[in-house]
C-alpha positions in Angstrom: 177.6 109.3 118.4 174.9 106.9 118.7 174.6 105.2 122.1 172.8 101.9 122.8 169.6 101.9 124.6 171.0 100.1 127.7 173.9 102.8 127.8 171.4 105.8 127.8 169.2 104.1 130.5 172.1 103.4 132.6 173.3 107.3 132.4 169.8 108.3 133.3 169.6 105.9 136.3 173.0 107.1 137.6 171.9 110.7 137.4 168.8 110.1 139.2 170.8 108.0 141.9 173.2 111.0 142.4 170.2 113.4 142.7 168.3 111.2 145.3 171.5 110.5 147.3 172.2 114.2 147.6 168.6 115.1 148.4 168.8 112.5 151.3 172.1 113.8 152.5 170.8 117.4 152.8 167.6 116.0 154.5 169.6 114.2 157.1 172.2 117.1 157.6 169.4 119.6 158.2 167.9 117.4 160.8 171.2 117.4 162.5 171.9 113.8 162.0 175.0 114.0 159.8 178.2 115.8 161.2 180.7 118.0 159.3 180.1 119.9 156.0 178.4 118.6 152.8 178.7 120.2 149.4 175.9 118.9 147.2 176.2 118.0 143.5 172.6 118.7 142.7 172.3 120.2 139.2 175.7 119.0 138.1 174.9 115.4 137.6 175.4 115.6 133.7 179.1 116.3 134.1 180.0 113.3 136.3 178.0 110.9 134.4 178.7 112.2 131.1 182.5 112.0 131.5 182.7 108.7 133.6 180.3 106.8 131.3 183.2 107.4 128.7 185.7 105.7 130.9 186.5 102.0 131.6 186.4 100.6 135.3 190.2 100.5 135.4 190.5 104.1 134.5 191.2 106.6 137.3 189.3 109.7 138.6 190.5 112.4 141.2 187.6 114.3 142.8 187.0 117.4 144.7 185.2 118.7 148.0 182.0 118.2 145.8 182.6 114.6 145.0 179.7 112.5 145.9 178.4 112.6 142.2 181.7 111.5 140.8 182.0 108.5 143.3 178.5 107.5 142.4 179.1 107.7 138.7 182.3 105.7 139.0 180.3 102.8 140.8 180.9 103.4 144.5 178.7 101.6 147.0 176.3 104.1 148.3 175.9 102.1 151.6 179.7 102.6 152.3 179.3 106.2 151.3 176.4 106.8 153.6 178.2 105.1 156.5 181.2 107.5 155.9 179.1 110.4 156.1 177.7 109.2 159.3 181.2 108.7 160.6 180.7 104.9 160.9 183.3 102.2 160.9 181.9 100.6 157.8 182.5 103.7 155.6 185.0 104.0 152.9 187.4 105.7 155.2 186.4 103.9 158.3 184.3 106.9 159.3 187.4 109.2 159.6 187.5 110.9 156.3 184.0 112.2 155.9 182.2 113.7 152.9 185.2 115.3 151.2 187.7 112.3 151.4 185.8 109.2 150.0 188.1 107.0 147.8 187.8 103.4 146.5 191.1 102.5 144.8 189.6 99.2 143.6 187.4 100.9 141.0 189.9 103.8 140.3 188.6 106.5 142.7 191.9 108.1 143.8 189.9 110.2 146.4 187.8 113.2 146.8 189.9 116.2 148.0 189.1 119.1 150.3 192.0 121.1 149.1 191.0 123.3 146.2 192.8 122.2 142.9 195.0 119.6 144.7 193.7 116.6 142.7 195.0 118.1 139.5 198.6 117.0 140.1 197.3 113.7 141.5 195.6 112.9 138.3 198.8 113.9 136.5 200.7 111.6 138.7 198.4 108.7 138.0 198.7 109.5 134.2 202.6 109.4 134.6 202.3 105.9 136.3 200.2 104.7 133.4 202.7 106.0 130.8 205.7 104.4 132.7 203.8 101.0 132.9 203.0 101.1 129.3 199.2 100.5 129.9 196.4 102.4 128.3 194.1 103.6 131.2 193.3 107.2 131.4 193.2 109.5 134.4 190.6 112.2 135.1 190.8 115.3 137.3 187.6 117.2 138.2 187.9 120.7 139.4 185.8 123.8 139.5 186.3 127.3 138.1 187.7 128.5 141.3 190.5 126.0 141.2 191.2 127.0 137.6 192.6 130.2 139.1 195.0 128.3 141.3 198.7 128.1 140.5 198.5 124.3 140.7 196.0 124.2 137.8 198.7 125.6 135.5 201.6 123.4 137.0 199.6 120.2 136.6 198.5 121.0 133.2 201.9 122.2 132.0 203.7 119.0 133.1 201.1 116.7 131.6 201.2 118.7 128.4 205.0 118.6 128.3 205.2 114.9 129.0 202.1 114.0 127.0 200.4 112.1 129.9 197.0 110.5 129.2 195.0 112.8 131.6 191.7 114.7 131.1 191.3 117.9 132.9 187.6 118.5 133.5 186.5 122.0 134.7 183.2 122.0 136.2 182.4 125.6 135.7 179.4 126.1 138.0 179.9 129.9 137.8 180.8 130.5 141.5 183.9 129.8 143.6 182.0 129.7 146.8 180.2 133.1 146.5 182.6 134.8 143.9 181.2 134.8 140.4 183.7 133.8 137.7 183.3 137.2 135.9 184.6 139.0 139.0 188.0 137.3 139.1 188.8 135.9 135.5 189.3 138.0 132.5 188.3 135.5 130.1 184.8 133.9 129.6 186.0 130.4 128.8 188.2 128.4 131.2 188.7 126.0 128.4 190.5 128.7 126.3 193.5 128.2 128.5 194.2 125.0 126.7 196.0 126.9 123.9 198.6 128.0 126.3 199.7 124.5 126.8 199.1 123.2 123.3 196.3 120.8 124.1 193.0 120.3 122.7 190.0 121.9 124.5 186.3 121.1 124.6 183.8 123.7 125.9 180.4 122.1 126.3 176.9 122.5 127.9 177.4 120.8 131.2 173.6 120.4 131.5 173.5 118.1 128.6 174.8 114.7 129.5 175.1 113.5 125.9 177.2 116.6 124.9 179.4 115.9 127.8 179.7 112.4 127.1 180.5 113.0 123.3 183.3 115.4 124.3 184.7 113.0 127.0 184.7 110.1 124.5 186.9 112.1 122.1 189.2 113.1 124.9 189.6 109.5 126.2 190.3 108.4 122.6 193.0 111.1 122.2 194.6 110.0 125.6 194.5 106.2 124.9 196.3 107.0 121.5 199.2 108.5 123.4 198.5 112.1 122.2 198.5 113.5 125.8 196.0 115.6 127.8 192.9 117.5 127.0 191.0 120.3 128.8 187.1 120.0 128.9 185.1 122.9 130.4 181.6 121.9 131.2 179.2 125.1 131.8 177.0 123.9 134.7 175.4 125.2 137.8 174.7 124.0 141.4 171.1 124.2 142.3 172.0 124.4 146.0 174.2 126.6 148.1 178.0 126.1 148.4 177.4 123.9 151.3 174.3 122.4 153.2 173.3 125.1 155.6 174.2 128.2 153.7 170.4 129.0 153.6 169.3 132.2 152.3 172.9 133.5 152.0 173.1 131.8 148.7 170.8 134.3 147.3 172.9 137.2 148.5 175.6 136.6 146.0 173.5 135.2 143.1 170.1 136.4 141.9 167.1 134.2 142.5 166.1 134.6 138.9 169.5 133.3 137.7 169.0 130.2 139.8 165.5 129.7 138.6 166.6 129.8 134.9 169.2 127.3 135.5 166.8 125.0 137.1 164.7 125.1 134.0 167.7 123.5 132.3 167.6 120.5 134.9 170.1 117.8 133.2 167.9 114.9 134.4 164.7 116.4 133.0 166.4 117.1 129.8 167.7 113.7 129.4 164.4 112.1 130.4 162.4 114.2 127.9 164.9 113.2 125.1 164.6 109.4 125.9 160.8 109.6 126.2 160.9 111.3 122.8 163.0 108.5 121.4 160.8 105.7 122.9 163.7 104.6 125.0 162.1 105.5 128.5 158.5 105.6 129.4 156.9 107.4 132.4 156.2 104.0 134.1 159.9 102.8 133.7 161.2 106.3 135.1 159.0 105.6 138.2 160.3 102.2 138.5 163.8 103.6 138.4 162.9 106.3 140.9 161.2 103.7 143.3 164.2 101.4 143.1 166.7 104.2 143.9 164.5 105.3 146.8 164.8 101.8 148.2 168.6 101.8 147.7 168.8 105.0 149.6 166.8 103.8 152.5 168.9 100.7 152.7 172.0 102.8 152.7 170.7 105.0 155.6 169.6 101.9 157.5 173.1 100.2 157.0 174.9 103.5 158.2 172.5 103.9 161.3 173.0 100.3 162.3 176.8 100.3 161.9 179.3 101.0 164.8 181.3 103.9 165.3 185.2 103.5 165.0 187.0 102.8 168.2 188.7 105.8 169.6 191.8 103.8 169.9 191.9 103.4 166.1 192.2 107.2 165.7 195.9 107.1 164.5 195.6 103.8 162.4 195.8 104.1 158.6 197.6 107.4 158.8 201.0 108.4 157.3 203.4 110.5 159.2 206.6 112.4 158.2 208.8 110.9 160.6 208.1 108.4 163.5 205.9 109.2 166.4 207.8 109.6 169.7 
């Protein structure tokens, strides 16, 4: 698949934006400025950008607790994202959702989700809506290797397969479910092999290679738009940081330092950068301009968040849905 220069540069820029946003989030959290838990996407940027760059703006994505990368790749406003992380009123959820619940329905982000695997049936539901409306959008569910061992994984994919729904199931296999390596709890090496149980196509790709991910996602999107049903894409990737910010040295108690360093050598951003320079699409000076530009965007986002007001305590119950009326 041959991609236009502008497309490739856009993919590179988005990956850098994700990386720098997450680095700033880590910095602010360690300083005690940001409240709550933060699960960083550093190292996995090729998956979000590779998949989402194959979508249209009107397509849908359903994200996870590690969802900042998906949101940025889909086009979220990083000012509103940062404000949400600060717990400010100008955030996507008015400061009441935090890191794991960012959503933007206007650009098809159905929401990040703190419950492992919970977005799988949500994406299938969005795909059912597409089919019933007779339109040609596509829904995408991102989830990890841990979620692939949840019952909801099988239920969501089974129904999508039975009804031939236009949904892509993307397993971001970063090898660890919190601190448990995949090999300790899963008898198979490839989560993608489970596609055969539901009679759907599988793609098992190098999740550190954004172009490989994009190529697989493009095929899956085409399959869905043609009304042929769902696909399962497994992206072999790795998180360079701990399960959450603040995990510290504990992360090296369950994974070898040598393993971490080997995966860092396969950094998806550096890989794409080298390929684009080799093809005379990117230069070192242009890469620096991109870096400087994004640094400025991040600082503006922090300033916006810091200057924004906190939500009024009286608004605590606004925008909530209850089963039954409050008495």
